[in-house]
C-alpha positions, 0 to 999 in steps of 0.5 A: 500499500505505501509503495504503491502511494510513493509511486504516486507521489513521486510521479506526480512530484515529477509531473510537477516539475515536467515529466519531459524536463526530469526524463533530461535532467542527468541524474534521473534514476532507471525507476524515475524513468519507469515510473512515467512509462508505466503512468504516462501515455503520451509517445512523445513522452514515452520513447524520450523515458525509453530512450533515457532508460537504455542509455543507463542501461547500457552504461550500467552493462560498459560499468559491469564489463570493465569492472569484469575485466578488471578483475577477470586476472586478480586473485582473492576474495575481493576479486571473486566477490566483485566480478560474481557481482558483476556478471549477476547484474550482467544477468539482469541487465541482458534483457534490455540490451541491445545485440552488441550488449548480448554478445558480449554478456553471453562472451563473459557469462560461458567464459566464467565459469 
């Protein structure tokens, strides 16, 4: 119940600021973009939110690919945990990845074992 109210209040705040302005804000979260997509029927806003969500997903994928490669040859528990965390994040982001990113993710997933 409180989650629904939180979402409604958050969407009202985004709407008051301006949905397009909110989407163009560099520090908008993926959760806010998903909330905008869920609650708007304006095609322009949907397109902008989708593009921004894809951009954020691509950035996160690239960051996790870089992190995995950074710790690939290192030994120790910290390096193992960093690689595992990267692999898990890549698995979660796979469905929204573009085709090139999917190839890179699959390469890591098949070689991670």
